[in-house]
Every structure is written in C-alpha cells, then in structure tokens.
PyMOL commands that place a pseudoatom at each C-alpha (Angstrom):
pseudoatom trace, name=CA, resn=UNK, resi=1, chain=A, elem=C, hetatm=0, pos=[-64.830, 12.733, 16.020]
pseudoatom trace, name=CA, resn=UNK, resi=2, chain=A, elem=C, hetatm=0, pos=[-62.449, 10.539, 18.179]
pseudoatom trace, name=CA, resn=UNK, resi=3, chain=A, elem=C, hetatm=0, pos=[-63.753, 8.696, 21.428]
pseudoatom trace, name=CA, resn=UNK, resi=4, chain=A, elem=C, hetatm=0, pos=[-61.007, 8.489, 24.102]
pseudoatom trace, name=CA, resn=UNK, resi=5, chain=A, elem=C, hetatm=0, pos=[-61.089, 6.675, 27.360]
pseudoatom trace, name=CA, resn=UNK, resi=6, chain=A, elem=C, hetatm=0, pos=[-59.430, 8.319, 30.221]
pseudoatom trace, name=CA, resn=UNK, resi=7, chain=A, elem=C, hetatm=0, pos=[-58.188, 6.880, 33.566]
pseudoatom trace, name=CA, resn=UNK, resi=8, chain=A, elem=C, hetatm=0, pos=[-56.867, 9.387, 36.062]
pseudoatom trace, name=CA, resn=UNK, resi=9, chain=A, elem=C, hetatm=0, pos=[-55.406, 8.305, 39.445]
pseudoatom trace, name=CA, resn=UNK, resi=10, chain=A, elem=C, hetatm=0, pos=[-55.248, 10.965, 42.087]
pseudoatom trace, name=CA, resn=UNK, resi=11, chain=A, elem=C, hetatm=0, pos=[-54.308, 11.158, 45.686]
pseudoatom trace, name=CA, resn=UNK, resi=12, chain=A, elem=C, hetatm=0, pos=[-56.086, 13.628, 48.020]
pseudoatom trace, name=CA, resn=UNK, resi=13, chain=A, elem=C, hetatm=0, pos=[-54.102, 14.824, 50.992]
pseudoatom trace, name=CA, resn=UNK, resi=14, chain=A, elem=C, hetatm=0, pos=[-56.484, 15.920, 53.937]
pseudoatom trace, name=CA, resn=UNK, resi=15, chain=A, elem=C, hetatm=0, pos=[-57.074, 15.660, 57.498]
pseudoatom trace, name=CA, resn=UNK, resi=16, chain=A, elem=C, hetatm=0, pos=[-60.216, 15.362, 59.810]
pseudoatom trace, name=CA, resn=UNK, resi=17, chain=A, elem=C, hetatm=0, pos=[-63.165, 16.717, 57.561]
pseudoatom trace, name=CA, resn=UNK, resi=18, chain=A, elem=C, hetatm=0, pos=[-60.883, 18.784, 55.255]
pseudoatom trace, name=CA, resn=UNK, resi=19, chain=A, elem=C, hetatm=0, pos=[-60.310, 17.094, 51.825]
pseudoatom trace, name=CA, resn=UNK, resi=20, chain=A, elem=C, hetatm=0, pos=[-59.710, 18.693, 48.438]
pseudoatom trace, name=CA, resn=UNK, resi=21, chain=A, elem=C, hetatm=0, pos=[-62.410, 19.015, 45.856]
pseudoatom trace, name=CA, resn=UNK, resi=22, chain=A, elem=C, hetatm=0, pos=[-61.656, 18.828, 42.203]
pseudoatom trace, name=CA, resn=UNK, resi=23, chain=A, elem=C, hetatm=0, pos=[-63.145, 18.948, 38.805]
pseudoatom trace, name=CA, resn=UNK, resi=24, chain=A, elem=C, hetatm=0, pos=[-61.850, 16.923, 35.840]
pseudoatom trace, name=CA, resn=UNK, resi=25, chain=A, elem=C, hetatm=0, pos=[-62.665, 18.388, 32.494]
pseudoatom trace, name=CA, resn=UNK, resi=26, chain=A, elem=C, hetatm=0, pos=[-61.796, 17.776, 28.863]
pseudoatom trace, name=CA, resn=UNK, resi=27, chain=A, elem=C, hetatm=0, pos=[-62.057, 21.250, 27.305]
pseudoatom trace, name=CA, resn=UNK, resi=28, chain=A, elem=C, hetatm=0, pos=[-65.199, 22.744, 28.726]
pseudoatom trace, name=CA, resn=UNK, resi=29, chain=A, elem=C, hetatm=0, pos=[-66.922, 19.356, 29.547]
pseudoatom trace, name=CA, resn=UNK, resi=30, chain=A, elem=C, hetatm=0, pos=[-66.994, 18.273, 33.208]
pseudoatom trace, name=CA, resn=UNK, resi=31, chain=A, elem=C, hetatm=0, pos=[-66.646, 14.495, 33.851]
pseudoatom trace, name=CA, resn=UNK, resi=32, chain=A, elem=C, hetatm=0, pos=[-66.007, 14.435, 37.615]
pseudoatom trace, name=CA, resn=UNK, resi=33, chain=A, elem=C, hetatm=0, pos=[-66.734, 17.061, 40.364]
pseudoatom trace, name=CA, resn=UNK, resi=34, chain=A, elem=C, hetatm=0, pos=[-66.090, 15.848, 43.990]
pseudoatom trace, name=CA, resn=UNK, resi=35, chain=A, elem=C, hetatm=0, pos=[-64.054, 15.083, 46.938]
pseudoatom trace, name=CA, resn=UNK, resi=36, chain=A, elem=C, hetatm=0, pos=[-60.593, 13.622, 46.434]
pseudoatom trace, name=CA, resn=UNK, resi=37, chain=A, elem=C, hetatm=0, pos=[-59.965, 11.785, 49.710]
pseudoatom trace, name=CA, resn=UNK, resi=38, chain=A, elem=C, hetatm=0, pos=[-56.844, 9.374, 49.779]
pseudoatom trace, name=CA, resn=UNK, resi=39, chain=A, elem=C, hetatm=0, pos=[-56.811, 7.360, 46.389]
pseudoatom trace, name=CA, resn=UNK, resi=40, chain=A, elem=C, hetatm=0, pos=[-59.358, 8.116, 43.769]
pseudoatom trace, name=CA, resn=UNK, resi=41, chain=A, elem=C, hetatm=0, pos=[-59.510, 6.657, 40.348]
pseudoatom trace, name=CA, resn=UNK, resi=42, chain=A, elem=C, hetatm=0, pos=[-61.654, 8.441, 37.833]
pseudoatom trace, name=CA, resn=UNK, resi=43, chain=A, elem=C, hetatm=0, pos=[-62.660, 6.728, 34.557]
pseudoatom trace, name=CA, resn=UNK, resi=44, chain=A, elem=C, hetatm=0, pos=[-64.576, 8.277, 31.833]
pseudoatom trace, name=CA, resn=UNK, resi=45, chain=A, elem=C, hetatm=0, pos=[-64.794, 8.392, 27.948]
pseudoatom trace, name=CA, resn=UNK, resi=46, chain=A, elem=C, hetatm=0, pos=[-64.891, 11.621, 26.089]
pseudoatom trace, name=CA, resn=UNK, resi=47, chain=A, elem=C, hetatm=0, pos=[-65.534, 12.621, 22.579]
pseudoatom trace, name=CA, resn=UNK, resi=48, chain=A, elem=C, hetatm=0, pos=[-63.140, 14.951, 20.971]
pseudoatom trace, name=CA, resn=UNK, resi=49, chain=A, elem=C, hetatm=0, pos=[-62.916, 16.639, 17.543]
pseudoatom trace, name=CA, resn=UNK, resi=50, chain=A, elem=C, hetatm=0, pos=[-60.352, 15.218, 15.297]
pseudoatom trace, name=CA, resn=UNK, resi=51, chain=A, elem=C, hetatm=0, pos=[-57.246, 17.309, 14.283]
pseudoatom trace, name=CA, resn=UNK, resi=52, chain=A, elem=C, hetatm=0, pos=[-57.749, 19.748, 17.126]
pseudoatom trace, name=CA, resn=UNK, resi=53, chain=A, elem=C, hetatm=0, pos=[-55.975, 20.735, 20.262]
pseudoatom trace, name=CA, resn=UNK, resi=54, chain=A, elem=C, hetatm=0, pos=[-57.714, 19.750, 23.631]
pseudoatom trace, name=CA, resn=UNK, resi=55, chain=A, elem=C, hetatm=0, pos=[-57.147, 20.176, 27.212]
pseudoatom trace, name=CA, resn=UNK, resi=56, chain=A, elem=C, hetatm=0, pos=[-57.293, 17.668, 30.131]
pseudoatom trace, name=CA, resn=UNK, resi=57, chain=A, elem=C, hetatm=0, pos=[-57.793, 19.760, 33.125]
pseudoatom trace, name=CA, resn=UNK, resi=58, chain=A, elem=C, hetatm=0, pos=[-57.693, 18.949, 36.858]
pseudoatom trace, name=CA, resn=UNK, resi=59, chain=A, elem=C, hetatm=0, pos=[-59.068, 21.920, 38.769]
pseudoatom trace, name=CA, resn=UNK, resi=60, chain=A, elem=C, hetatm=0, pos=[-58.596, 22.121, 42.521]
pseudoatom trace, name=CA, resn=UNK, resi=61, chain=A, elem=C, hetatm=0, pos=[-61.095, 24.523, 43.609]
pseudoatom trace, name=CA, resn=UNK, resi=62, chain=A, elem=C, hetatm=0, pos=[-62.079, 24.520, 47.380]
pseudoatom trace, name=CA, resn=UNK, resi=63, chain=A, elem=C, hetatm=0, pos=[-58.591, 25.496, 49.229]
pseudoatom trace, name=CA, resn=UNK, resi=64, chain=A, elem=C, hetatm=0, pos=[-59.304, 27.632, 52.149]
pseudoatom trace, name=CA, resn=UNK, resi=65, chain=A, elem=C, hetatm=0, pos=[-56.152, 28.680, 53.943]
pseudoatom trace, name=CA, resn=UNK, resi=66, chain=A, elem=C, hetatm=0, pos=[-57.855, 29.317, 57.367]
pseudoatom trace, name=CA, resn=UNK, resi=67, chain=A, elem=C, hetatm=0, pos=[-59.224, 25.754, 57.361]
pseudoatom trace, name=CA, resn=UNK, resi=68, chain=A, elem=C, hetatm=0, pos=[-56.952, 23.775, 55.059]
pseudoatom trace, name=CA, resn=UNK, resi=69, chain=A, elem=C, hetatm=0, pos=[-53.522, 24.538, 56.410]
pseudoatom trace, name=CA, resn=UNK, resi=70, chain=A, elem=C, hetatm=0, pos=[-52.454, 23.639, 60.126]
pseudoatom trace, name=CA, resn=UNK, resi=71, chain=A, elem=C, hetatm=0, pos=[-49.348, 25.303, 61.462]
pseudoatom trace, name=CA, resn=UNK, resi=72, chain=A, elem=C, hetatm=0, pos=[-47.408, 24.473, 64.582]
pseudoatom trace, name=CA, resn=UNK, resi=73, chain=A, elem=C, hetatm=0, pos=[-46.016, 26.984, 67.110]
pseudoatom trace, name=CA, resn=UNK, resi=74, chain=A, elem=C, hetatm=0, pos=[-43.052, 27.704, 64.711]
pseudoatom trace, name=CA, resn=UNK, resi=75, chain=A, elem=C, hetatm=0, pos=[-45.405, 28.596, 61.698]
pseudoatom trace, name=CA, resn=UNK, resi=76, chain=A, elem=C, hetatm=0, pos=[-44.357, 25.261, 60.038]
pseudoatom trace, name=CA, resn=UNK, resi=77, chain=A, elem=C, hetatm=0, pos=[-47.049, 23.418, 58.135]
pseudoatom trace, name=CA, resn=UNK, resi=78, chain=A, elem=C, hetatm=0, pos=[-48.284, 20.375, 60.109]
pseudoatom trace, name=CA, resn=UNK, resi=79, chain=A, elem=C, hetatm=0, pos=[-51.178, 19.479, 57.798]
pseudoatom trace, name=CA, resn=UNK, resi=80, chain=A, elem=C, hetatm=0, pos=[-52.290, 20.747, 54.485]
pseudoatom trace, name=CA, resn=UNK, resi=81, chain=A, elem=C, hetatm=0, pos=[-54.915, 19.764, 51.775]
pseudoatom trace, name=CA, resn=UNK, resi=82, chain=A, elem=C, hetatm=0, pos=[-53.611, 19.039, 48.381]
pseudoatom trace, name=CA, resn=UNK, resi=83, chain=A, elem=C, hetatm=0, pos=[-54.050, 16.844, 45.291]
pseudoatom trace, name=CA, resn=UNK, resi=84, chain=A, elem=C, hetatm=0, pos=[-51.310, 14.680, 43.717]
pseudoatom trace, name=CA, resn=UNK, resi=85, chain=A, elem=C, hetatm=0, pos=[-51.686, 13.378, 40.020]
pseudoatom trace, name=CA, resn=UNK, resi=86, chain=A, elem=C, hetatm=0, pos=[-50.335, 9.916, 40.403]
pseudoatom trace, name=CA, resn=UNK, resi=87, chain=A, elem=C, hetatm=0, pos=[-51.039, 8.337, 36.939]
pseudoatom trace, name=CA, resn=UNK, resi=88, chain=A, elem=C, hetatm=0, pos=[-52.930, 9.020, 33.649]
pseudoatom trace, name=CA, resn=UNK, resi=89, chain=A, elem=C, hetatm=0, pos=[-54.026, 6.603, 30.906]
pseudoatom trace, name=CA, resn=UNK, resi=90, chain=A, elem=C, hetatm=0, pos=[-55.294, 7.424, 27.564]
pseudoatom trace, name=CA, resn=UNK, resi=91, chain=A, elem=C, hetatm=0, pos=[-57.261, 4.433, 25.984]
pseudoatom trace, name=CA, resn=UNK, resi=92, chain=A, elem=C, hetatm=0, pos=[-55.547, 2.082, 28.535]
pseudoatom trace, name=CA, resn=UNK, resi=93, chain=A, elem=C, hetatm=0, pos=[-52.016, 3.430, 27.628]
pseudoatom trace, name=CA, resn=UNK, resi=94, chain=A, elem=C, hetatm=0, pos=[-50.019, 4.698, 30.714]
pseudoatom trace, name=CA, resn=UNK, resi=95, chain=A, elem=C, hetatm=0, pos=[-48.710, 8.045, 29.495]
pseudoatom trace, name=CA, resn=UNK, resi=96, chain=A, elem=C, hetatm=0, pos=[-45.772, 7.838, 32.032]
pseudoatom trace, name=CA, resn=UNK, resi=97, chain=A, elem=C, hetatm=0, pos=[-44.026, 11.157, 32.691]
pseudoatom trace, name=CA, resn=UNK, resi=98, chain=A, elem=C, hetatm=0, pos=[-45.918, 13.113, 29.944]
pseudoatom trace, name=CA, resn=UNK, resi=99, chain=A, elem=C, hetatm=0, pos=[-48.301, 14.754, 32.728]
pseudoatom trace, name=CA, resn=UNK, resi=100, chain=A, elem=C, hetatm=0, pos=[-45.061, 15.895, 34.528]
pseudoatom trace, name=CA, resn=UNK, resi=101, chain=A, elem=C, hetatm=0, pos=[-43.099, 16.877, 31.251]
pseudoatom trace, name=CA, resn=UNK, resi=102, chain=A, elem=C, hetatm=0, pos=[-45.935, 18.526, 29.228]
pseudoatom trace, name=CA, resn=UNK, resi=103, chain=A, elem=C, hetatm=0, pos=[-48.472, 19.655, 31.915]
pseudoatom trace, name=CA, resn=UNK, resi=104, chain=A, elem=C, hetatm=0, pos=[-48.572, 22.913, 33.659]
pseudoatom trace, name=CA, resn=UNK, resi=105, chain=A, elem=C, hetatm=0, pos=[-50.424, 24.336, 36.802]
pseudoatom trace, name=CA, resn=UNK, resi=106, chain=A, elem=C, hetatm=0, pos=[-52.113, 27.797, 36.408]
pseudoatom trace, name=CA, resn=UNK, resi=107, chain=A, elem=C, hetatm=0, pos=[-52.607, 29.091, 39.947]
pseudoatom trace, name=CA, resn=UNK, resi=108, chain=A, elem=C, hetatm=0, pos=[-55.509, 31.449, 40.219]
pseudoatom trace, name=CA, resn=UNK, resi=109, chain=A, elem=C, hetatm=0, pos=[-55.161, 32.320, 43.917]
pseudoatom trace, name=CA, resn=UNK, resi=110, chain=A, elem=C, hetatm=0, pos=[-55.237, 36.235, 44.251]
pseudoatom trace, name=CA, resn=UNK, resi=111, chain=A, elem=C, hetatm=0, pos=[-52.353, 36.387, 46.698]
pseudoatom trace, name=CA, resn=UNK, resi=112, chain=A, elem=C, hetatm=0, pos=[-50.245, 34.015, 44.640]
pseudoatom trace, name=CA, resn=UNK, resi=113, chain=A, elem=C, hetatm=0, pos=[-50.941, 36.122, 41.382]
pseudoatom trace, name=CA, resn=UNK, resi=114, chain=A, elem=C, hetatm=0, pos=[-49.876, 39.300, 43.206]
pseudoatom trace, name=CA, resn=UNK, resi=115, chain=A, elem=C, hetatm=0, pos=[-46.488, 37.376, 44.497]
pseudoatom trace, name=CA, resn=UNK, resi=116, chain=A, elem=C, hetatm=0, pos=[-46.035, 36.038, 40.885]
pseudoatom trace, name=CA, resn=UNK, resi=117, chain=A, elem=C, hetatm=0, pos=[-46.321, 39.532, 39.449]
pseudoatom trace, name=CA, resn=UNK, resi=118, chain=A, elem=C, hetatm=0, pos=[-43.492, 40.835, 41.817]
pseudoatom trace, name=CA, resn=UNK, resi=119, chain=A, elem=C, hetatm=0, pos=[-41.294, 37.805, 41.735]
pseudoatom trace, name=CA, resn=UNK, resi=120, chain=A, elem=C, hetatm=0, pos=[-41.966, 35.336, 38.810]
pseudoatom trace, name=CA, resn=UNK, resi=121, chain=A, elem=C, hetatm=0, pos=[-38.761, 33.405, 39.571]
pseudoatom trace, name=CA, resn=UNK, resi=122, chain=A, elem=C, hetatm=0, pos=[-39.994, 32.504, 43.032]
pseudoatom trace, name=CA, resn=UNK, resi=123, chain=A, elem=C, hetatm=0, pos=[-43.617, 32.227, 42.158]
pseudoatom trace, name=CA, resn=UNK, resi=124, chain=A, elem=C, hetatm=0, pos=[-43.887, 31.011, 38.621]
pseudoatom trace, name=CA, resn=UNK, resi=125, chain=A, elem=C, hetatm=0, pos=[-47.187, 30.993, 36.969]
pseudoatom trace, name=CA, resn=UNK, resi=126, chain=A, elem=C, hetatm=0, pos=[-47.817, 28.783, 35.183]
pseudoatom trace, name=CA, resn=UNK, resi=127, chain=A, elem=C, hetatm=0, pos=[-45.790, 26.145, 37.166]
pseudoatom trace, name=CA, resn=UNK, resi=128, chain=A, elem=C, hetatm=0, pos=[-43.959, 23.594, 35.068]
pseudoatom trace, name=CA, resn=UNK, resi=129, chain=A, elem=C, hetatm=0, pos=[-42.832, 20.001, 36.033]
pseudoatom trace, name=CA, resn=UNK, resi=130, chain=A, elem=C, hetatm=0, pos=[-45.213, 19.782, 38.821]
pseudoatom trace, name=CA, resn=UNK, resi=131, chain=A, elem=C, hetatm=0, pos=[-47.884, 17.232, 39.624]
pseudoatom trace, name=CA, resn=UNK, resi=132, chain=A, elem=C, hetatm=0, pos=[-48.994, 18.418, 43.109]
pseudoatom trace, name=CA, resn=UNK, resi=133, chain=A, elem=C, hetatm=0, pos=[-51.997, 21.057, 43.255]
pseudoatom trace, name=CA, resn=UNK, resi=134, chain=A, elem=C, hetatm=0, pos=[-51.392, 22.723, 46.604]
pseudoatom trace, name=CA, resn=UNK, resi=135, chain=A, elem=C, hetatm=0, pos=[-53.398, 26.059, 45.858]
pseudoatom trace, name=CA, resn=UNK, resi=136, chain=A, elem=C, hetatm=0, pos=[-56.696, 26.706, 44.052]
pseudoatom trace, name=CA, resn=UNK, resi=137, chain=A, elem=C, hetatm=0, pos=[-55.392, 26.201, 40.542]
pseudoatom trace, name=CA, resn=UNK, resi=138, chain=A, elem=C, hetatm=0, pos=[-55.807, 24.142, 37.352]
pseudoatom trace, name=CA, resn=UNK, resi=139, chain=A, elem=C, hetatm=0, pos=[-53.521, 21.484, 35.948]
pseudoatom trace, name=CA, resn=UNK, resi=140, chain=A, elem=C, hetatm=0, pos=[-53.618, 21.387, 32.241]
pseudoatom trace, name=CA, resn=UNK, resi=141, chain=A, elem=C, hetatm=0, pos=[-52.423, 18.998, 29.769]
pseudoatom trace, name=CA, resn=UNK, resi=142, chain=A, elem=C, hetatm=0, pos=[-52.768, 19.850, 26.160]
pseudoatom trace, name=CA, resn=UNK, resi=143, chain=A, elem=C, hetatm=0, pos=[-53.109, 16.960, 23.577]
pseudoatom trace, name=CA, resn=UNK, resi=144, chain=A, elem=C, hetatm=0, pos=[-54.016, 16.606, 19.994]
pseudoatom trace, name=CA, resn=UNK, resi=145, chain=A, elem=C, hetatm=0, pos=[-56.482, 14.215, 18.084]
pseudoatom trace, name=CA, resn=UNK, resi=146, chain=A, elem=C, hetatm=0, pos=[-55.938, 11.581, 16.884]
pseudoatom trace, name=CA, resn=UNK, resi=147, chain=A, elem=C, hetatm=0, pos=[-54.546, 10.750, 20.242]
pseudoatom trace, name=CA, resn=UNK, resi=148, chain=A, elem=C, hetatm=0, pos=[-52.590, 7.678, 18.993]
pseudoatom trace, name=CA, resn=UNK, resi=149, chain=A, elem=C, hetatm=0, pos=[-50.508, 9.902, 16.848]
pseudoatom trace, name=CA, resn=UNK, resi=150, chain=A, elem=C, hetatm=0, pos=[-49.994, 12.465, 19.781]
pseudoatom trace, name=CA, resn=UNK, resi=151, chain=A, elem=C, hetatm=0, pos=[-48.836, 9.609, 21.951]
pseudoatom trace, name=CA, resn=UNK, resi=152, chain=A, elem=C, hetatm=0, pos=[-46.553, 8.450, 19.418]
pseudoatom trace, name=CA, resn=UNK, resi=153, chain=A, elem=C, hetatm=0, pos=[-45.042, 11.889, 18.858]
pseudoatom trace, name=CA, resn=UNK, resi=154, chain=A, elem=C, hetatm=0, pos=[-44.606, 12.559, 22.696]
pseudoatom trace, name=CA, resn=UNK, resi=155, chain=A, elem=C, hetatm=0, pos=[-43.836, 9.072, 24.584]
for i in range(1, 155): cmd.bond("trace and resi %d" % i, "trace and resi %d" % (i + 1))
show_as sticks, trace
zoom trace
C-alpha cells in the first residue's frame, strides 16, 4: 500500500450562475465533488495498492447545452462552461506536461458518441493531448505504483 498526496489545480469557466461541476477520483474513490468556479485547488491523500495500475479521473458531469452555452445572432459561442486542468502534483512533484501527453478525455455525451461513430477523425473519442473538458466527459491519467518509479519513467 502506498500513500500519495495529490494537488490538482483547475480553472472553471462559467458565467452568471452557470459553473461546471466535477468529481475527482482515484480509481473508484471520490475525493472531490463540487463546483469549479474560477481557480480551484484540490488537495487530498489517497492510498493505492503497490504494483498496480491506477487512474486519476476528473469527471465533468453537469453540462447542459441549453443553459451552459450562449450563442450570438450568428450562432457563434459567446459564453460556455468548461474545466481546464492547469497543474497536477504527485507528492509535491509537479508532473509538468504528463497530464497533456499521457492523459485522455472520454466524452460520454450521447450526441458526441454518435458523431464520433460517424466521423472519428473529426470527433475523436478518446480525445488525446487535451486538458480542457468542454463536454460531459472524464479526463483520465493512468499511473502505476510505486509512483516515484512511474515518475522517473515518464518525466
């Protein structure tokens, strides 16, 4: 069993009373569930089994297209809710670009899944090299324990 301290910096884009909600999980255990309004720093410690693969998950789950996207008269987006992953630390070590390079976003919006089935080039799922959750989706970073070995292999 290994204990890992996580520090996750997010930025929630929103407007008026519309702000994204997210869950942060390690595997199936939830460590945060709430509103991401502007800058948010979430710190927690998680126990993980040694020698196993684990998942750090950020789940954006309350996107409502009728309320969370504002269009102008030309149907261009004026305002929209989203979550940007700004920085992640494992045991006070900034993992830099690992979230961008190794993470992926699995979109679970029904319309997106249909579009991805028809045109996976235009609508990839999972989305790679992306740190902005703009749809109901899960950003996932797989890592192994011991985490210091994983960091040495990937940084």
